[in-house]
FIKE-404196 format. One line per field, with one value per residue (C-alpha): residue number from 1; x, y negated, z negated. Coordinates in nm, 2 decimals. Each point is the difference from the previous one (the first is absolute). Example, Ala and Ser with C-alpha at 12.3 -4.5 7.8 and 13.67 -1.06 7.14 Angstrom:
<sites>
resi = [1|2];
X = [1.23|0.14];
Y = [0.45|-0.34];
Z = [-0.78|0.07];
</sites>
This chain:
<sites>
resi = [1|2|3|4|5|6|7|8|9|10|11|12|13|14|15|16|17|18|19|20|21|22|23|24|25|26|27|28|29|30|31|32|33|34|35|36|37|38|39|40|41|42|43|44|45|46|47|48|49|50|51|52|53|54|55|56|57|58|59|60|61|62|63|64|65|66|67|68|69|70|71|72|73|74|75|76|77|78|79|80|81|82|83|84|85|86|87|88|89|90|91|92|93|94|95|96|97|98|99|100|101|102|103|104|105|106|107|108|109|110|111|112|113|114|115|116|117|118|119|120|121|122|123|124|125|126|127|128|129|130|131|132|133|134|135|136|137|138|139|140|141|142|143|144|145|146|147|148|149|150|151|152|153|154|155|156|157|158|159|160|161|162|163|164|165|166|167|168|169|170|171|172|173|174|175|176|177|178|179|180|181|182|183|184|185|186|187|188|189|190|191|192|193|194|195|196|197|198|199|200|201|202|203|204|205|206|207|208|209|210|211|212|213|214|215|216|217|218|219|220|221|222|223|224|225|226|227|228|229|230|231|232|233|234|235|236|237|238|239|240|241|242|243|244|245|246|247|248|249|250|251|252|253|254|255|256|257|258|259|260|261|262|263|264|265|266|267|268|269|270|271|272|273|274|275|276|277|278|279|280|281|282|283|284|285|286|287|288|289|290|291|292|293|294|295|296|297|298|299|300|301|302|303|304|305|306|307|308|309|310|311|312|313|314|315|316|317|318|319|320|321|322|323|324|325|326|327|328|329|330|331|332|333|334|335|336|337|338|339|340|341|342|343|344|345|346|347|348|349|350|351|352|353|354|355|356|357|358|359|360|361|362|363|364|365|366|367|368|369|370|371|372|373|374|375|376|377|378|379|380|381|382|383|384|385|386|387|388|389|390|391|392|393|394|395|396|397|398|399|400|401|402|403|404|405|406|407|408|409|410|411|412|413|414|415|416|417|418|419|420|421|422|423|424|425|426|427|428|429|430|431|432|433|434|435|436|437|438|439|440|441|442|443|444|445|446|447|448|449|450|451|452|453|454|455|456|457|458|459|460|461|462|463|464|465|466|467|468|469|470|471|472|473|474|475|476|477|478|479|480|481|482|483|484|485|486|487|488|489|490|491|492|493|494|495|496|497|498|499|500|501|502|503|504|505|506|507|508|509|510|511|512|513|514|515|516|517|518|519|520|521|522|523|524|525|526|527|528|529|530|531|532|533|534|535|536|537|538|539|540|541|542|543|544|545|546|547|548|549|550|551|552|553|554|555|556|557|558|559|560|561|562|563|564|565|566|567|568|569|570|571|572|573|574|575|576|577|578|579|580|581|582|583|584|585|586|587|588|589|590|591|592|593|594|595|596|597|598|599|600|601|602|603|604|605|606|607|608|609|610|611|612|613|614|615|616|617|618|619|620|621|622|623|624|625|626|627|628|629|630|631|632|633|634|635|636|637|638|639|640|641|642|643];
X = [-3.98|0.09|-0.20|-0.18|-0.12|-0.35|-0.35|-0.29|-0.27|-0.31|-0.02|-0.21|0.30|0.25|0.06|0.04|-0.23|0.04|-0.20|-0.23|-0.18|-0.29|0.03|-0.23|-0.09|-0.27|-0.16|-0.06|0.20|0.13|0.14|0.31|-0.02|-0.03|-0.35|-0.22|0.06|0.36|0.14|-0.18|0.08|0.37|-0.01|-0.17|0.23|0.30|-0.15|-0.04|0.35|0.19|-0.11|-0.33|-0.02|0.37|0.08|0.16|0.18|0.16|0.05|-0.03|0.36|0.15|-0.24|0.09|0.37|-0.08|-0.13|0.32|0.26|0.26|-0.17|-0.01|0.11|0.37|0.10|0.29|0.22|0.31|0.00|0.19|-0.22|-0.31|0.13|0.09|-0.35|-0.16|0.18|-0.10|-0.36|0.02|0.10|-0.29|-0.23|0.16|-0.06|-0.37|-0.02|-0.11|0.16|0.22|-0.03|-0.38|0.01|0.22|-0.26|-0.30|-0.02|-0.28|0.16|0.34|-0.15|-0.18|0.33|0.13|-0.32|0.04|0.37|0.09|-0.21|0.27|0.31|0.06|0.32|-0.19|-0.23|0.30|0.18|-0.32|-0.07|0.36|0.02|-0.35|-0.10|0.31|0.23|-0.23|-0.26|0.26|0.10|-0.37|-0.05|0.28|-0.04|0.32|-0.02|-0.12|0.00|0.29|0.14|0.04|-0.16|0.00|0.28|-0.24|-0.33|0.15|0.17|0.34|0.08|-0.20|-0.08|0.06|-0.05|0.26|-0.12|0.04|0.35|0.16|-0.03|-0.32|-0.32|-0.31|0.19|0.08|-0.01|0.33|0.18|0.36|0.07|0.10|-0.03|0.22|-0.06|0.32|-0.01|0.25|-0.20|-0.35|-0.01|0.01|0.24|-0.18|0.18|-0.05|0.18|-0.02|-0.06|-0.34|-0.10|0.02|-0.33|-0.16|-0.19|-0.05|0.03|0.32|0.20|0.07|-0.28|-0.27|0.23|0.10|-0.17|-0.07|-0.12|-0.18|0.22|-0.11|0.29|0.05|0.04|0.29|0.05|0.29|0.04|-0.36|-0.23|-0.32|-0.17|-0.06|-0.07|0.00|0.27|-0.02|0.32|0.12|0.15|0.12|0.03|0.07|0.36|-0.09|-0.04|0.12|0.30|-0.05|-0.30|0.06|-0.25|0.00|-0.26|-0.18|-0.07|-0.32|-0.31|-0.33|-0.26|0.06|0.36|0.09|0.36|0.00|0.33|0.19|0.09|0.25|0.12|0.35|0.00|-0.22|-0.05|-0.36|-0.11|-0.22|-0.32|0.05|-0.19|-0.37|-0.18|-0.35|-0.19|0.16|0.34|0.19|0.33|0.01|0.28|0.21|-0.01|-0.25|-0.28|-0.35|-0.27|-0.38|0.03|0.12|0.19|0.26|-0.21|-0.30|0.23|0.12|-0.35|-0.10|0.30|-0.08|-0.38|0.00|0.03|-0.38|-0.08|0.25|-0.20|-0.30|0.22|0.13|-0.35|-0.12|0.28|-0.07|-0.38|0.05|0.22|-0.25|-0.29|0.21|0.08|-0.37|-0.09|0.25|-0.10|-0.38|0.05|0.22|-0.27|-0.25|0.23|0.19|-0.19|0.03|-0.18|-0.36|-0.19|-0.11|0.21|0.12|-0.14|0.22|-0.09|0.18|0.17|-0.25|-0.28|0.15|-0.10|0.34|0.15|-0.24|-0.07|0.36|0.01|-0.33|0.15|0.29|-0.23|-0.20|0.32|0.14|-0.32|0.01|0.37|-0.08|-0.29|0.20|0.29|-0.23|-0.15|0.34|0.15|-0.30|0.04|0.37|-0.06|-0.27|0.08|0.00|0.34|-0.13|-0.08|0.34|0.11|-0.32|0.02|0.37|-0.08|-0.28|0.23|0.26|-0.26|-0.15|0.35|0.07|-0.34|-0.01|0.36|-0.04|-0.34|0.15|0.27|-0.25|-0.24|0.28|0.15|-0.34|-0.05|0.34|-0.07|-0.33|0.19|0.20|0.34|-0.08|-0.01|0.37|0.13|0.07|-0.13|-0.35|0.03|-0.10|0.30|0.19|-0.28|0.01|0.38|-0.06|-0.27|0.26|0.18|-0.32|-0.04|0.34|0.02|-0.11|-0.02|0.01|-0.35|0.05|0.18|-0.26|-0.28|0.17|0.01|-0.37|-0.09|0.17|-0.20|-0.33|0.05|-0.08|-0.30|0.14|-0.19|-0.23|-0.37|-0.20|-0.34|-0.28|-0.21|0.04|-0.02|-0.34|-0.04|0.08|-0.32|-0.21|0.29|0.11|0.35|-0.12|-0.04|0.29|-0.06|0.00|0.33|0.15|-0.10|0.16|0.34|-0.05|-0.06|0.32|0.20|-0.13|0.06|0.37|0.05|-0.13|0.22|0.30|-0.07|-0.04|0.32|0.18|-0.13|0.10|0.35|0.31|0.02|0.30|0.07|-0.15|0.13|-0.13|-0.34|-0.02|0.11|-0.31|-0.23|0.15|-0.17|-0.36|0.09|0.11|-0.32|-0.20|0.18|-0.06|-0.38|-0.02|0.15|-0.25|-0.28|0.12|0.00|-0.35|-0.13|0.16|-0.15|-0.35|0.01|0.12|-0.28|-0.26|0.12|-0.07|-0.28|-0.13|-0.17|0.20|0.34|-0.10|-0.11|0.32|0.21|-0.20|0.04|0.37|0.02|-0.19|0.26|0.28|-0.16|-0.08|0.37|0.12|-0.23|0.05|0.30|-0.14|-0.34|0.12|0.07|-0.32|-0.20|0.18|-0.07|-0.37|0.02|-0.09|-0.25|0.08|-0.23|0.21|0.32|-0.17|-0.14|0.32|0.17|-0.33|-0.06|0.36|-0.06|-0.33|0.15|0.29|-0.25|-0.20|0.32|0.15|-0.17|0.13|0.36|0.12|-0.19|0.15|0.35|-0.06|-0.11|0.37|0.02|0.33|0.07|-0.04|0.35|0.14|-0.22|0.06|0.37|-0.05|-0.04|-0.21|-0.23|-0.11|-0.03|0.34|0.24|0.37|0.13|-0.32|0.05|-0.25|-0.18|-0.03|-0.15|-0.25|-0.10|-0.05|-0.21|-0.22|-0.09|-0.17|-0.24];
Y = [1.54|-0.31|-0.31|-0.11|-0.35|0.04|-0.03|0.23|-0.09|0.14|0.07|-0.31|-0.20|0.18|-0.29|-0.37|-0.26|-0.09|-0.31|0.10|-0.29|-0.01|-0.08|-0.22|0.14|-0.08|-0.26|0.24|0.13|0.36|0.14|0.23|0.06|0.36|0.14|0.01|0.29|0.04|0.01|0.32|0.13|-0.07|0.20|0.29|-0.01|0.00|0.29|0.21|-0.10|0.09|0.35|-0.11|0.14|0.06|-0.35|-0.13|0.33|0.03|-0.36|-0.22|0.01|-0.05|-0.28|-0.19|0.01|-0.23|-0.25|0.01|-0.27|0.27|0.09|-0.35|-0.01|-0.11|-0.08|-0.22|0.29|0.14|0.36|0.12|-0.19|0.14|0.36|-0.06|-0.14|0.30|0.23|-0.23|0.02|0.38|0.02|-0.23|0.24|0.29|-0.18|0.00|0.37|0.23|0.30|-0.04|0.38|-0.03|-0.29|0.21|0.27|-0.22|-0.08|-0.25|-0.21|0.02|-0.12|-0.28|-0.12|-0.04|-0.16|-0.29|-0.06|0.01|-0.32|-0.20|0.21|0.26|0.10|0.12|0.19|0.18|0.06|0.13|0.24|0.14|0.01|0.13|0.20|0.13|0.03|0.08|0.16|0.24|0.10|0.06|0.21|0.25|0.26|-0.09|-0.37|-0.11|0.32|-0.03|-0.32|-0.33|-0.24|-0.30|-0.17|-0.01|-0.06|-0.29|-0.12|-0.01|0.17|-0.07|0.30|0.02|0.25|0.10|0.20|-0.18|-0.01|-0.23|0.26|0.17|-0.20|0.15|0.33|0.02|0.38|-0.01|-0.21|0.09|-0.08|0.32|0.13|0.31|0.24|0.05|0.37|-0.07|-0.27|0.06|-0.37|-0.17|-0.21|-0.29|-0.12|-0.22|0.18|-0.26|-0.38|0.07|0.19|-0.31|-0.07|-0.29|-0.28|0.11|-0.26|0.13|-0.32|-0.12|-0.26|0.08|0.19|0.37|0.25|0.37|0.16|0.30|0.10|0.22|0.24|0.33|0.28|0.22|0.33|0.23|-0.20|0.05|-0.30|0.05|-0.32|-0.34|-0.04|-0.29|-0.07|-0.24|-0.21|-0.28|-0.28|-0.27|-0.11|-0.33|0.01|0.05|0.29|0.34|0.17|0.14|-0.22|-0.26|-0.27|-0.28|-0.27|-0.03|-0.33|-0.19|0.12|-0.19|-0.02|-0.02|0.11|0.32|0.13|0.24|0.19|0.28|0.27|0.28|0.28|0.13|0.34|-0.11|0.27|0.06|0.23|0.30|-0.18|-0.27|0.22|-0.07|0.33|0.12|0.27|-0.11|0.10|0.09|0.17|0.31|0.08|0.15|-0.31|0.15|-0.21|0.11|-0.17|0.04|-0.21|0.18|-0.25|-0.26|-0.27|0.07|0.00|-0.34|-0.14|0.14|-0.17|-0.34|0.03|-0.33|-0.17|0.05|-0.20|-0.25|-0.05|-0.09|-0.25|-0.16|-0.04|-0.14|-0.26|-0.12|0.00|-0.23|-0.23|-0.03|-0.08|-0.27|-0.15|-0.01|-0.16|-0.28|-0.05|-0.01|-0.25|-0.21|0.01|-0.16|-0.27|-0.10|-0.27|-0.10|-0.25|0.09|-0.05|-0.35|-0.31|-0.01|0.34|0.25|0.37|0.30|0.26|0.25|-0.17|0.12|0.34|0.03|-0.02|0.18|0.27|0.12|-0.01|0.19|0.27|0.02|0.02|0.28|0.19|-0.06|0.13|0.31|0.05|-0.03|0.25|0.24|-0.01|0.07|0.31|0.12|-0.03|0.19|0.28|0.03|0.01|0.26|0.22|0.38|0.18|0.14|-0.35|-0.15|-0.01|-0.17|-0.26|-0.07|-0.06|-0.24|-0.19|-0.03|-0.13|-0.24|-0.13|-0.08|-0.16|-0.21|-0.13|-0.09|-0.17|-0.18|-0.15|-0.12|-0.14|-0.18|-0.14|-0.14|-0.15|-0.17|-0.15|-0.14|-0.20|-0.17|-0.15|-0.01|0.38|0.01|-0.13|0.27|-0.22|0.05|0.37|0.15|-0.02|0.29|0.24|0.12|0.07|0.20|0.20|0.10|0.20|0.19|0.09|0.18|0.13|0.35|0.11|-0.23|-0.06|0.11|0.32|0.11|-0.08|0.21|0.29|-0.05|-0.04|0.33|0.18|-0.16|0.08|0.36|-0.08|-0.06|-0.28|-0.09|0.05|0.22|-0.13|0.24|-0.12|-0.23|-0.37|-0.17|-0.21|-0.37|-0.13|-0.15|0.00|-0.34|-0.13|-0.14|0.35|0.11|0.37|-0.06|-0.20|0.26|0.28|-0.19|0.01|0.37|0.05|-0.19|0.23|0.30|-0.17|-0.08|0.35|0.14|-0.23|0.10|0.37|-0.05|-0.19|0.27|0.28|-0.20|-0.08|0.15|0.37|0.13|-0.35|-0.03|-0.36|-0.10|0.14|-0.18|-0.32|0.03|0.06|-0.23|-0.32|0.13|0.19|-0.32|-0.17|0.28|-0.05|-0.37|0.04|0.28|-0.23|-0.27|0.26|0.10|-0.37|-0.05|0.30|-0.14|-0.34|0.13|0.21|-0.30|-0.23|0.26|-0.01|-0.38|-0.05|-0.34|-0.04|-0.32|0.16|0.31|-0.22|-0.19|0.32|0.16|-0.30|-0.01|0.38|-0.07|-0.26|0.24|0.27|-0.23|-0.11|0.36|0.07|-0.33|0.10|0.35|-0.07|0.10|0.35|0.03|-0.13|0.24|0.30|-0.09|-0.10|-0.37|-0.15|-0.30|-0.22|0.08|-0.12|-0.32|-0.09|0.10|-0.35|-0.17|0.25|-0.05|-0.37|0.03|0.23|-0.25|-0.29|0.19|0.07|-0.34|-0.14|0.30|-0.03|-0.16|0.25|0.29|-0.14|-0.08|0.36|0.09|-0.11|-0.18|-0.18|-0.38|-0.03|0.16|-0.20|-0.33|0.04|0.01|-0.36|0.08|0.23|-0.29|-0.27|-0.15|-0.09|0.02|-0.34|-0.10|-0.17|0.11|-0.33|0.01|0.35|-0.10|-0.31|0.20|0.27|-0.26|-0.15|0.33|-0.01];
Z = [-3.68|0.19|-0.05|0.32|0.05|0.15|-0.11|0.06|0.24|0.16|0.37|0.04|-0.13|0.22|0.23|-0.09|0.15|0.36|0.10|0.28|0.16|0.23|0.36|0.21|0.34|0.25|-0.23|-0.29|-0.28|0.03|-0.31|0.01|-0.37|-0.12|0.02|-0.31|-0.23|0.11|-0.35|-0.07|0.35|-0.06|-0.32|0.16|0.30|-0.23|-0.19|0.32|0.13|-0.32|-0.10|-0.16|-0.36|0.00|0.10|-0.32|-0.08|0.34|0.11|-0.32|-0.12|0.35|0.09|-0.32|0.10|0.29|-0.26|-0.21|0.04|0.04|0.33|0.15|0.36|0.01|0.36|-0.12|-0.11|0.18|0.12|-0.31|-0.24|0.16|-0.02|-0.37|-0.06|0.15|-0.24|-0.29|0.11|0.04|-0.37|-0.09|0.18|-0.19|-0.33|0.07|0.09|-0.28|0.16|0.31|0.06|-0.01|0.24|0.24|-0.02|0.07|0.37|-0.04|-0.27|0.17|0.34|-0.19|-0.14|0.35|0.12|-0.24|-0.07|0.37|0.05|-0.18|0.02|0.27|-0.18|-0.31|0.23|0.15|-0.33|-0.17|0.28|-0.04|-0.38|-0.09|0.31|0.17|-0.31|-0.30|0.22|0.14|-0.35|-0.08|0.30|-0.08|-0.26|-0.18|0.08|-0.34|-0.21|-0.25|0.14|-0.18|0.23|-0.23|0.20|0.30|-0.17|-0.19|0.31|-0.17|0.33|0.31|0.22|0.38|0.27|0.26|0.30|0.33|0.15|0.25|0.27|-0.12|-0.06|0.15|0.04|-0.37|-0.01|0.20|-0.27|-0.07|-0.36|-0.18|-0.36|-0.02|-0.28|-0.21|-0.11|-0.28|-0.18|0.14|0.09|0.34|0.20|0.18|0.31|0.30|0.28|0.28|0.03|0.16|-0.32|-0.22|-0.17|0.18|-0.17|-0.36|-0.27|-0.15|-0.08|-0.35|0.03|-0.26|-0.23|-0.01|0.23|0.05|0.32|0.13|0.29|0.29|0.10|0.17|-0.26|0.10|-0.17|0.09|0.32|0.10|0.06|-0.20|0.11|-0.16|-0.37|-0.24|-0.26|-0.30|0.02|-0.22|0.22|-0.24|-0.36|-0.17|0.13|0.37|0.24|-0.12|0.16|0.34|0.08|0.27|0.06|0.26|0.03|0.33|0.17|-0.10|0.17|0.07|-0.28|-0.37|-0.08|-0.17|-0.06|0.29|0.03|0.17|-0.26|0.04|-0.24|-0.03|-0.16|-0.29|-0.25|-0.13|-0.28|0.06|-0.12|0.27|0.25|-0.01|0.02|0.06|0.18|0.33|-0.14|-0.32|-0.08|-0.21|-0.25|0.27|0.22|0.25|0.15|-0.07|0.20|0.06|0.32|0.30|0.22|-0.08|0.17|-0.23|-0.30|0.10|0.05|-0.34|-0.16|0.14|-0.05|-0.18|0.34|0.04|-0.32|0.13|0.31|-0.22|-0.18|0.32|0.14|-0.33|-0.01|0.35|-0.06|-0.30|0.21|0.28|-0.24|-0.16|0.34|0.09|-0.34|0.06|0.36|-0.08|-0.28|0.23|0.27|-0.24|-0.12|0.31|0.19|0.37|0.23|0.07|0.32|-0.10|-0.05|-0.36|-0.09|-0.18|-0.01|-0.17|0.21|-0.13|0.19|0.34|0.13|0.16|-0.34|-0.24|0.26|-0.01|-0.38|-0.03|0.23|-0.24|-0.30|0.16|0.06|-0.35|-0.16|0.23|-0.10|-0.37|0.01|0.21|-0.24|-0.30|0.16|0.12|-0.35|-0.14|0.26|-0.08|-0.38|0.02|0.30|-0.02|0.06|0.33|0.12|-0.07|0.37|0.11|-0.27|0.06|0.36|-0.10|-0.23|0.28|0.24|-0.25|-0.09|0.37|0.06|-0.31|0.03|0.36|-0.06|-0.29|0.22|0.26|-0.26|-0.19|0.32|0.10|-0.34|0.01|0.34|-0.12|-0.26|0.27|-0.07|-0.37|0.00|0.11|-0.33|-0.26|-0.28|0.14|-0.08|0.34|0.24|-0.15|-0.04|0.36|-0.03|-0.32|0.18|0.26|-0.27|-0.08|0.37|0.00|-0.36|-0.10|0.37|0.29|0.12|0.36|-0.11|-0.25|0.25|0.27|-0.25|-0.09|0.37|0.09|-0.28|0.09|0.36|-0.09|-0.21|-0.34|-0.17|0.29|-0.09|0.23|0.12|-0.09|0.30|0.30|-0.06|0.04|0.32|-0.05|0.14|-0.28|-0.25|-0.13|-0.06|-0.33|-0.13|-0.22|0.07|0.37|-0.02|-0.22|0.25|0.28|-0.18|-0.06|0.37|0.08|-0.22|0.19|0.33|-0.07|-0.14|0.33|0.21|-0.21|0.05|0.37|0.03|-0.19|0.23|0.30|-0.12|0.16|-0.05|-0.21|-0.14|-0.35|-0.04|0.34|-0.08|-0.33|0.17|0.22|-0.29|-0.26|0.12|-0.02|-0.32|-0.17|0.12|-0.16|-0.33|0.01|0.06|-0.26|-0.26|0.09|-0.03|-0.35|-0.10|0.14|-0.20|-0.32|0.07|0.07|-0.32|-0.21|0.14|-0.09|-0.37|-0.03|-0.25|0.12|0.34|0.07|-0.06|0.20|0.29|0.01|-0.02|0.28|0.22|-0.07|0.07|0.33|0.09|-0.07|0.22|0.28|0.00|0.01|0.30|0.18|0.21|0.07|0.15|0.34|-0.11|-0.19|0.30|0.24|-0.22|-0.04|-0.37|0.07|0.24|0.22|-0.21|-0.31|0.17|0.13|-0.34|-0.20|-0.02|-0.10|-0.28|-0.13|0.00|-0.19|-0.27|-0.05|-0.03|-0.26|-0.20|0.01|-0.31|-0.20|0.11|-0.33|-0.21|0.19|-0.05|-0.37|-0.06|0.05|-0.36|0.01|-0.33|0.00|-0.13|0.31|0.24|-0.18|0.05|0.38|0.14|0.30|-0.20|-0.21|0.26|-0.06|0.29|-0.02|-0.10|-0.19|-0.33|-0.27|0.01|0.38|-0.01|-0.27|0.20|0.32|-0.17|-0.18|0.34|0.09|-0.29];
</sites>
């Protein structure tokens, strides 16, 4: 067990002190300090955000990593040094895991790992997803993946695991990949080969960085010249002396975001033993070398083989979720400690005093809370779904992954901008987060592609709720009502589904692609609104679980702000379809302003509930009121002037 240099702390101690002065306005003193009782509210909010009674079990170990000196932000390192550090940190993570295989089989804990470590090191987030989920998880999911095998090389990380599926010419059309594994009837083993340059495996971390590696490789199983579809093969890539014979690896150029050793990988007639094939109900070989499968089509066998991609979507959305919350925490603290000229001569007021500033951050906080509650409910549905519901839950996971990662990018970009030029410097811990989120948007299924698939399925009724009765007329209903706002989102889902179906019917006859092109726009809008609806439902349910009236009121107002933001650009459609009255539309901006005004005193509490350790925040200059270039005594002198 590695020794970590952190100390335990309660949620109330999760953030170091930020000096929050009072401002003078209109001849009277108006406090921008957190409201009374915010310490208890912060604890309760953190309890609700982080799996409640399971908070310490699921999140405790990974949260403490952010407090360890080994996880301090290191923007001064070169690309190679940062990659090496990510592998060192991954091994530190592994030293804290009681059972790596149990972690790989626990979607909630695995997602939580990504949610926390990605805040500091996007490289660890990527490597952990590959090693624990795609590599060890694939072994777990196949009948012979762990039975009778010695996995100690992988569970101890004497060998890191990686996953080779995507090829240079085959990304989103991975079922068409070209790498082959030909059954050798004489030995019963396989010959793994890359037949064309386009069949090189694209982007896996297969270099010698981080030590020896093994991989799960997706290849077409060929028996007696007949293509049986894509299966997975356990393949050692390297040892202490370098890459094994027949395995050719070339480093790819650096990409944006935290660096990982991405490579092109090719196989030249590499011989594998019989046990290299990962078998399960979707396919296994009998003693005569014949394939026996309970799954009818090659495509379904492929999808069953790479089933770990669904859990990977949960990990990617969790990683970007944690990054966006960290960006908001930094930006909110900066808003309270950065002072600018006030309306009166000689007056200084914090950025947080301005509606134009705190309003944008509160919209981000509302979205981050919605993202978090949605992720929690989606993970639970994935972990506890019935076999017959698998397709519906996989679709939900894909939709949620797209929505969360896209929202995370928008929230993080806004938070960075609210930090001004200071936010552009990597030392302030926020500038690289948006770049790292870009990786999550593309990984485990490009967002647009997986939404197109979901939209095509929902077009014909899959996953769209059916209204038992017509909606109530809008007259007399208030936009302050959470049920009314929620119902408006549900009406928008049905509206865009209807528009997509109409577009499909009216598309060019005899041209399937042309018809889909007509329907794809409204279908994607349907998916987007559906995702927001799922987030709203999760948010409303979480607010109802709050024990104190004060916390419940804050959460309901934050949820109200989230729903108003989702509806804001769609009031024209709702008015045209009779779901809103003209007075609703006229009063809409005033209501949004009032909700923001009521939430402004709680902004720091809402951000502190993200429970980031003080050690992490104290290392970020703008999160503690320091400016780049400040000497310690200058910072102390400035902060004392506020008291």
